[in-house]
C-alpha positions as CSV (number, residue, x, y, z in Angstrom):
1,M,21.6,6.7,-3.0
2,T,21.0,3.2,-1.5
3,P,17.4,3.0,-0.2
4,L,17.0,2.1,3.5
5,S,16.3,-1.5,4.4
6,L,12.9,-2.5,5.6
7,K,14.3,-3.0,9.1
8,W,15.4,0.6,9.4
9,R,12.2,1.9,7.7
10,L,10.3,0.3,10.5
11,T,12.8,1.0,13.3
12,I,13.3,4.7,12.7
13,P,9.6,5.7,12.9
14,V,9.3,3.6,16.0
15,A,12.3,5.3,17.5
16,L,11.1,8.7,16.6
17,A,7.6,8.0,18.0
18,L,9.2,6.7,21.2
19,A,11.5,9.7,21.5
20,V,8.7,12.1,21.1
21,A,6.6,10.2,23.7
22,M,9.5,10.2,26.1
23,V,10.1,13.9,25.6
24,V,6.4,14.7,26.2
25,I,6.2,12.4,29.3
26,S,9.5,13.7,30.7
27,A,8.4,17.3,30.2
28,L,5.1,16.8,31.8
29,A,6.6,14.8,34.7
30,Y,9.2,17.5,35.3
31,A,6.7,20.3,35.1
32,N,4.3,18.5,37.5
33,F,7.2,17.8,39.9
34,C,8.3,21.4,39.8
35,E,4.8,22.6,40.5
36,L,4.5,20.1,43.3
37,V,7.8,21.2,44.9
38,L,6.9,24.9,44.6
39,S,3.4,24.2,46.1
40,Q,5.0,22.4,49.1
41,T,7.4,25.4,49.5
42,D,4.5,27.8,49.3
43,R,2.6,25.8,52.0
44,S,5.6,25.8,54.2
45,L,6.1,29.6,53.9
46,I,2.4,30.1,54.4
47,S,2.7,28.1,57.7
48,V,5.6,30.3,58.7
49,G,3.5,33.4,57.9
50,K,0.6,32.1,59.9
51,A,2.9,31.6,62.9
52,I,4.2,35.1,62.5
53,Q,0.6,36.4,62.3
54,T,0.0,34.6,65.6
55,I,3.0,36.4,67.2
56,M,1.8,39.7,65.8
57,D,-1.7,39.2,67.4
58,D,-0.4,38.2,70.8
59,P,-0.5,41.3,73.1
60,T,2.0,39.8,75.5
61,L,4.7,39.8,72.8
62,V,4.4,43.4,71.7
63,T,7.8,44.4,73.0
64,D,9.6,41.2,71.9
65,R,8.0,40.5,68.5
66,P,11.3,40.7,66.5
67,N,13.0,38.0,68.6
68,H,10.0,35.7,68.4
69,V,9.8,36.2,64.6
70,K,13.5,35.4,64.5
71,L,12.9,32.2,66.5
72,V,10.1,31.1,64.2
73,L,12.3,31.7,61.1
74,A,15.2,29.8,62.7
75,A,12.9,26.9,63.7
76,S,11.4,26.7,60.2
77,A,14.7,26.9,58.3
78,D,15.2,23.2,58.9
79,Q,18.8,23.2,57.8
80,P,21.5,21.2,59.7
81,R,24.4,23.4,60.8
82,E,28.0,22.5,60.6
83,E,30.5,23.5,63.3
84,N,31.8,26.4,61.3
85,S,28.4,27.5,59.9
86,P,27.3,31.0,60.8
87,E,24.7,31.5,63.5
88,D,22.4,33.2,61.1
89,A,22.2,30.3,58.7
90,G,18.5,30.0,59.2
91,E,18.1,33.7,58.6
92,Q,19.9,33.3,55.3
93,Q,17.5,30.6,54.3
94,L,14.3,32.5,55.5
95,T,13.9,36.3,55.4
96,A,10.8,38.0,56.7
97,C,9.5,41.5,56.3
98,V,6.5,42.3,58.5
99,W,4.7,45.7,58.7
100,L,1.5,47.1,60.1
101,G,-0.2,49.9,58.3
102,N,2.5,52.3,57.1
103,R,5.4,50.3,55.9
104,A,7.9,53.0,56.7
105,K,7.1,53.3,60.4
106,N,6.0,49.9,61.6
107,T,8.3,47.3,59.9
108,I,10.0,44.3,61.3
109,E,12.8,43.0,59.0
110,I,14.5,39.7,60.0
111,G,17.2,38.0,57.9
112,S,20.2,38.8,55.7
113,Q,20.3,42.5,55.0
114,P,21.1,42.1,51.3
115,I,18.1,39.8,50.9
116,I,15.9,42.1,53.0
117,G,16.9,45.0,50.7
118,A,16.1,43.0,47.6
119,L,12.8,41.9,49.1
120,S,11.9,45.4,50.1
121,D,12.7,46.8,46.6
122,K,10.7,44.0,45.0
123,I,7.5,44.4,47.0
124,R,7.8,48.2,47.0
125,G,7.0,48.1,43.3
126,M,4.1,45.7,43.6
127,A,0.5,46.2,44.5
128,E,-0.5,44.7,47.8
129,P,-2.7,41.6,47.6
130,P,-6.4,42.0,48.7
131,Q,-7.1,41.7,52.4
132,G,-6.9,38.0,53.4
133,Q,-5.3,37.0,50.1
134,I,-1.9,35.3,49.5
135,M,0.5,36.1,46.6
136,S,3.5,33.9,45.7
137,F,6.2,34.7,43.2
138,D,9.9,34.1,42.4
139,M,12.6,36.7,43.1
140,W,16.1,36.8,41.5
141,T,18.9,38.6,43.3
142,S,22.7,38.6,43.2
143,H,22.6,36.0,45.9
144,G,20.5,33.6,43.9
145,R,16.8,32.7,43.4
146,F,14.2,33.0,46.1
147,R,10.6,32.0,46.6
148,V,8.4,34.7,48.1
149,V,5.0,34.4,49.8
150,W,3.2,37.6,50.6
151,L,0.2,37.4,53.0
152,S,-2.2,40.3,53.5
153,V,-3.7,39.7,57.0
154,V,-6.0,41.4,59.4
155,L,-4.5,41.8,62.8
156,K,-6.0,43.2,66.0
157,D,-4.0,46.4,65.6
158,G,-5.2,46.7,62.0
159,P,-4.3,45.5,58.5
160,G,-0.8,44.0,58.2
161,N,1.5,42.4,55.6
162,I,3.9,39.5,56.0
163,A,6.4,38.8,53.2
164,I,8.6,35.8,53.6
165,A,11.5,34.8,51.2
166,Q,13.2,31.5,51.1
167,S,16.2,30.6,49.0
168,T,15.5,28.0,46.3
169,E,19.0,27.5,44.9
170,D,19.4,24.1,46.5
171,L,15.8,23.2,45.4
172,Y,16.4,24.1,41.8
173,G,19.8,22.4,41.9
174,E,18.1,19.2,42.8
175,L,15.5,19.8,40.2
176,H,18.2,20.3,37.6
177,E,19.8,17.0,38.7
178,L,16.4,15.4,38.4
179,L,16.0,16.8,34.9
180,W,19.3,15.4,33.8
181,G,18.4,12.1,35.3
182,I,15.2,12.0,33.4
183,I,17.0,12.9,30.1
184,V,19.7,10.2,30.6
185,T,17.0,7.7,31.5
186,A,14.9,8.6,28.5
187,L,18.0,8.3,26.2
188,I,18.8,4.9,27.6
189,V,15.2,3.8,27.2
190,V,15.1,5.1,23.6
191,I,18.4,3.4,22.7
192,A,17.3,0.1,24.3
193,M,14.0,0.2,22.5
194,I,15.8,0.9,19.2
195,V,18.0,-2.1,19.7
196,M,15.1,-4.3,20.8
197,S,12.9,-3.1,18.0
198,S,15.5,-3.8,15.3
199,M,16.1,-7.3,16.8
200,L,12.3,-8.0,16.9
201,I,11.9,-6.7,13.3
202,V,14.8,-8.9,12.1
203,V,13.1,-11.9,13.7
204,G,9.7,-10.8,12.3
205,L,11.2,-10.5,8.8
206,R,12.8,-14.0,8.9
207,P,9.8,-15.5,7.0
208,I,10.4,-13.0,4.2
209,R,14.1,-14.1,4.0
210,Q,13.0,-17.7,4.0
211,T,10.5,-17.0,1.2
212,A,13.2,-15.2,-0.8
213,D,15.7,-18.1,-0.3
214,K,13.1,-20.5,-1.6
215,L,12.2,-18.2,-4.6
216,A,15.9,-17.9,-5.4
217,G,16.0,-21.6,-6.1
218,I,13.1,-21.4,-8.6
219,T,14.1,-22.0,-12.2
220,A,12.2,-22.5,-15.5
221,G,12.1,-26.2,-14.7
222,N,10.6,-26.1,-11.2
223,L,8.1,-23.2,-11.3
224,A,5.2,-25.4,-10.3
225,Q,7.2,-26.8,-7.3
226,F,6.9,-23.6,-5.2
227,D,4.8,-24.8,-2.3
228,W,3.8,-21.7,-0.3
229,H,1.8,-23.8,2.2
230,S,5.0,-25.3,3.6
231,L,6.3,-21.8,4.5
232,S,5.8,-20.7,8.1
233,V,4.7,-17.1,7.5
234,P,2.4,-14.9,9.6
235,A,-1.1,-14.2,8.6
236,E,-0.2,-10.7,7.3
237,L,2.3,-12.2,4.8
238,Q,0.2,-15.1,3.6
239,P,-1.8,-13.1,0.9
240,F,1.6,-11.9,-0.5
241,V,3.2,-15.4,-0.5
242,K,-0.1,-16.9,-1.9
243,T,-0.1,-14.4,-4.7
244,V,3.5,-15.2,-5.6
245,G,2.7,-18.9,-5.6
246,E,-0.3,-18.4,-7.9
247,M,1.7,-16.2,-10.2
248,L,4.4,-18.8,-10.5
249,N,1.8,-21.4,-11.3
250,R,0.3,-19.2,-14.0
251,L,3.8,-18.5,-15.4
252,D,4.5,-22.3,-15.4
253,A,1.3,-22.9,-17.3
254,T,2.1,-20.2,-19.7
255,M,5.6,-21.5,-20.3
256,R,4.3,-25.0,-20.8
257,Q,1.8,-23.7,-23.2
258,Q,4.5,-21.8,-25.1
259,K,6.6,-25.0,-25.2
260,I,3.7,-27.0,-26.6
261,F,2.9,-24.2,-29.1
262,I,6.5,-24.0,-30.3
263,A,6.7,-27.8,-30.7
264,D,3.4,-27.8,-32.5
265,A,4.4,-24.9,-34.7
266,A,7.7,-26.6,-35.6
267,H,5.9,-29.8,-36.5
268,E,3.3,-27.9,-38.6
269,L,6.0,-25.9,-40.4
270,R,8.1,-29.0,-40.9
271,T,5.4,-31.0,-42.7
272,P,4.9,-28.7,-45.8
273,I,8.6,-28.1,-46.0
274,A,9.3,-31.9,-45.9
275,I,6.6,-32.5,-48.5
276,A,7.9,-29.8,-50.8
277,K,11.5,-31.0,-50.4
278,S,10.5,-34.5,-51.2
279,T,8.6,-33.4,-54.3
280,L,11.5,-31.4,-55.6
281,Q,14.0,-34.2,-54.8
282,V,11.9,-36.7,-56.8
283,A,11.7,-34.3,-59.7
284,L,15.4,-33.8,-59.7
285,A,16.3,-37.5,-59.2
286,S,15.8,-38.4,-62.9
287,E,14.7,-37.0,-66.2
288,H,11.0,-36.1,-66.6
289,S,8.8,-34.6,-69.1
290,A,7.8,-31.0,-69.0
291,E,4.4,-31.9,-67.8
292,E,5.7,-33.9,-65.0
293,Y,8.1,-31.1,-64.0
294,R,5.1,-28.7,-64.1
295,K,3.1,-31.0,-61.8
296,S,6.0,-31.2,-59.3
297,L,6.3,-27.5,-59.2
298,Q,2.6,-27.0,-58.7
299,E,2.6,-29.4,-55.8
300,A,5.6,-27.7,-54.3
301,T,3.9,-24.3,-54.8
302,E,0.8,-25.6,-53.0
303,D,3.0,-26.7,-50.1
304,M,4.6,-23.3,-50.0
305,R,1.1,-21.8,-50.0
306,R,0.2,-23.9,-47.0
307,L,3.5,-22.9,-45.3
308,E,2.7,-19.2,-46.1
309,H,-0.8,-19.5,-44.6
310,L,0.5,-21.2,-41.5
311,A,3.2,-18.5,-41.0
312,E,0.6,-15.8,-41.4
313,E,-1.6,-17.4,-38.8
314,L,1.3,-17.8,-36.4
315,L,2.1,-14.1,-36.9
316,V,-1.5,-13.2,-36.2
317,L,-1.4,-15.2,-33.0
318,A,1.8,-13.6,-31.9
319,R,0.3,-10.1,-32.4
320,L,-2.8,-11.1,-30.5
321,D,-0.8,-12.5,-27.6
322,E,0.7,-9.0,-27.2
323,G,-2.6,-8.2,-25.5
324,A,-5.6,-5.9,-26.0
325,D,-3.5,-2.7,-25.5
326,L,-2.7,-2.5,-29.2
327,M,-6.3,-2.7,-30.2
328,Q,-7.7,0.3,-32.1
329,V,-11.1,0.5,-30.5
330,N,-13.9,2.3,-32.3
331,N,-17.6,2.0,-32.9
332,V,-18.1,-0.8,-35.5
333,D,-21.2,-1.3,-37.5
334,L,-21.3,-5.1,-37.2
335,A,-24.1,-5.5,-39.7
336,H,-22.2,-3.6,-42.4
337,L,-19.0,-5.5,-41.6
338,L,-20.7,-8.9,-41.9
339,A,-22.5,-7.8,-45.1
340,D,-19.2,-6.8,-46.7
341,L,-17.6,-10.2,-45.7
342,A,-20.6,-12.1,-47.1
343,E,-20.2,-10.3,-50.4
344,S,-16.5,-11.2,-50.6
345,Y,-17.3,-14.9,-49.9
346,Q,-20.3,-15.1,-52.1
347,T,-18.5,-16.0,-55.3
348,Q,-16.3,-18.6,-53.6
349,I,-19.2,-20.3,-51.9
350,A,-21.2,-20.2,-55.2
351,N,-18.3,-21.8,-57.1
352,A,-18.3,-24.6,-54.5
353,G,-22.0,-25.2,-55.3
354,G,-23.3,-23.8,-52.0
355,R,-25.2,-20.6,-51.0
356,L,-24.8,-18.0,-48.4
357,V,-27.8,-16.6,-46.5
358,C,-27.6,-13.5,-44.2
359,E,-30.0,-12.4,-41.5
360,L,-28.5,-9.1,-40.2
361,A,-30.1,-6.8,-37.7
362,P,-28.6,-3.3,-37.3
363,S,-26.0,-3.5,-34.5
364,V,-23.0,-1.5,-33.3
365,V,-20.2,-2.7,-31.0
366,R,-17.0,-1.2,-29.6
367,G,-14.0,-3.0,-31.0
368,D,-11.1,-3.2,-33.4
369,V,-12.6,-3.5,-36.9
370,A,-9.5,-5.4,-38.3
371,R,-9.6,-8.0,-35.6
372,L,-13.4,-8.4,-35.8
373,R,-13.0,-8.9,-39.6
374,R,-10.4,-11.6,-39.0
375,L,-12.7,-13.3,-36.4
376,F,-15.6,-13.7,-38.8
377,S,-13.4,-14.5,-41.8
378,N,-12.0,-17.4,-39.8
379,L,-15.5,-18.6,-39.0
380,L,-16.6,-18.4,-42.6
381,D,-13.4,-20.2,-43.8
382,N,-14.2,-23.0,-41.3
383,A,-17.8,-23.2,-42.5
384,L,-16.8,-23.3,-46.1
385,R,-13.9,-25.8,-45.6
386,H,-15.8,-28.2,-43.3
387,G,-19.4,-27.9,-44.4
388,P,-20.7,-30.3,-47.0
389,A,-20.2,-29.4,-50.7
390,G,-23.2,-27.6,-52.0
391,G,-24.5,-26.9,-48.5
392,E,-25.9,-23.7,-47.1
393,I,-24.0,-21.3,-44.8
394,R,-26.1,-19.0,-42.8
395,I,-24.9,-15.8,-40.9
396,S,-27.4,-14.5,-38.3
397,L,-27.0,-11.3,-36.4
398,R,-29.4,-10.6,-33.5
399,K,-29.5,-8.2,-30.6
400,R,-30.7,-9.6,-27.3
401,E,-31.0,-7.2,-24.4
402,S,-27.5,-5.9,-23.8
403,K,-25.8,-8.5,-25.9
404,I,-25.2,-9.0,-29.6
405,E,-25.2,-12.5,-30.9
406,V,-23.6,-13.6,-34.2
407,S,-24.1,-17.2,-35.5
408,V,-22.3,-18.8,-38.4
409,H,-24.0,-22.1,-39.3
410,D,-23.1,-24.8,-41.8
411,E,-24.8,-28.1,-42.5
412,G,-21.9,-30.3,-41.4
413,G,-22.7,-31.7,-38.0
414,N,-20.1,-34.5,-37.5
415,I,-18.1,-33.0,-34.6
416,S,-17.9,-35.5,-31.7
417,P,-19.0,-34.1,-28.3
418,V,-15.6,-35.3,-27.0
419,N,-13.8,-32.9,-29.4
420,L,-16.0,-29.8,-28.8
421,P,-14.3,-28.5,-25.6
422,H,-10.9,-28.7,-27.4
423,L,-11.7,-27.0,-30.7
424,F,-10.4,-23.5,-29.5
425,E,-7.0,-25.0,-28.5
426,R,-4.1,-24.1,-30.7
427,F,-3.2,-26.8,-33.4
428,Y,-6.1,-28.9,-32.3
429,R,-8.0,-30.6,-35.1
430,A,-11.0,-32.9,-34.8
431,D,-9.7,-35.5,-37.1
432,N,-12.9,-37.5,-37.1
433,S,-14.9,-34.7,-38.7
434,R,-12.5,-32.2,-40.1
435,S,-9.6,-33.9,-41.7
436,H,-6.1,-32.8,-42.5
437,S,-7.0,-32.9,-46.1
438,T,-8.8,-29.6,-45.7
439,G,-5.4,-27.9,-45.2
440,G,-6.2,-26.3,-41.9
441,A,-3.5,-26.0,-39.2
442,G,-5.9,-25.9,-36.2
443,L,-5.3,-22.2,-35.6
444,G,-8.4,-20.5,-37.0
445,L,-10.7,-21.1,-34.0
446,A,-7.8,-20.4,-31.6
447,I,-7.4,-17.0,-33.2
448,A,-11.2,-16.4,-33.2
449,N,-11.4,-17.3,-29.5
450,T,-8.5,-14.9,-28.6
451,I,-10.2,-12.0,-30.5
452,V,-13.6,-12.7,-28.8
453,V,-12.0,-12.7,-25.3
454,Q,-10.2,-9.4,-26.0
455,H,-13.5,-7.9,-26.9
456,G,-15.1,-9.0,-23.7
457,G,-17.3,-11.6,-25.3
458,D,-17.9,-15.4,-25.4
459,I,-17.8,-18.0,-28.2
460,R,-19.2,-21.5,-28.3
461,I,-19.8,-24.3,-30.8
462,E,-22.8,-26.6,-31.1
463,S,-22.8,-29.5,-33.5
464,N,-25.0,-32.5,-34.3
465,P,-25.9,-34.4,-37.5
466,A,-29.5,-33.3,-37.5
467,S,-29.0,-29.5,-37.3
468,G,-25.5,-29.0,-38.4
469,T,-22.7,-27.0,-36.8
470,S,-23.1,-23.5,-35.4
471,V,-20.4,-21.2,-34.0
472,C,-22.0,-18.5,-31.8
473,V,-20.2,-15.3,-30.9
474,V,-21.7,-13.1,-28.1
475,L,-20.4,-9.6,-27.8
476,P,-21.4,-6.7,-25.4
477,S,-23.5,-4.1,-27.1
478,I,-22.2,-0.5,-27.4
479,L,-24.5,0.6,-24.6
480,E,-23.0,-1.8,-22.1
481,K,-19.5,-1.1,-23.3
482,S,-19.8,2.7,-22.9
483,A,-21.4,2.3,-19.5
């Protein structure tokens, strides 16, 4: 199923809300108008009842009350008569039933006889309103709907009742026409608002389409050329467009770094291969003694060892670049890990004429033990490779507040301050102090830096001829990590 477009996702809720609002407003307006019309009808019938009450109280009209009541009804009917209309048209519109005391003996009934019969049957089954009170209600007959007002009055001759009925068929017909007019108007308004809303939304979404068109032209070669500042977007969309621009810049930087990395890796891999190839070609170019062949093979083997080491470090970097999600995090006794590493390097350092000194305080961190071992192995390799022959290498482990600090120090201090900020870059080698002759590919510190960052720590290098070179790793303690 194809998902709805953003235009319709915005238009449909607006249309539904508008439709509900129009229904509520129309229903309230119709109900209030009906109540107003019925109130006016009731007031008109009450006025007629008051006029009839005056007639009933006039002693001079005792013998002619029915005629005067009939005249009041005819005058109050307010209906234009046509030439062929019956004379009792007003009586058909207004019907009155007036009685004093006992309804059966003293009743005046004026109007259409079927209506009078229906009115008499209706009020016969109802309780009289209290003295001086007025009751109004609707009455349905075979001749249509009527509005009835029943007045309980006090006359000079005693208590009396006046019930007046008026046909409301025409009134409700007009109300029904009004209702249909409201419905049609509401539908027209809703449809017009749907059309206008969809048009406004299309106009409002134009910056998104412009942004999409500009993004469609982005390729691997022009990622950094996406200028979101040039796009005319509303304030609500600026954070989104800004985030996209920043993401493309980061992607461009990553791709550039990958290109540089691939180029550097190809160069580093090509060097030992070319040297090994050249050595073997020289050996095969002419006849040599067995010792010369052995020497050539040893040189080629050493080149292959360097190639193997480089490939291994590239593989480690590739795995580290997959992120910290693959880390197997556990509590790591860092003092025990460093002591074990020191023991494994002890013989190698002693054979080089140096010595290894450890100052380890008990410390536990959260991390991947394999990656932490790789981190400190690389630092020890660097110290052994670049420190002076017969020098001292010192490993210090201290706990400072919520941090754990590990320092690997060697007595070589010839790194230029210009090179220090670049030592953690991949394939970077400070040629002035740590030459290619050591066999390094410039990946050891880059691997160390990646591992430290994945463990939420920090790494820095300090170097000067007087005090030597120190690589300091700061990691969060287990208490901070668990918090």
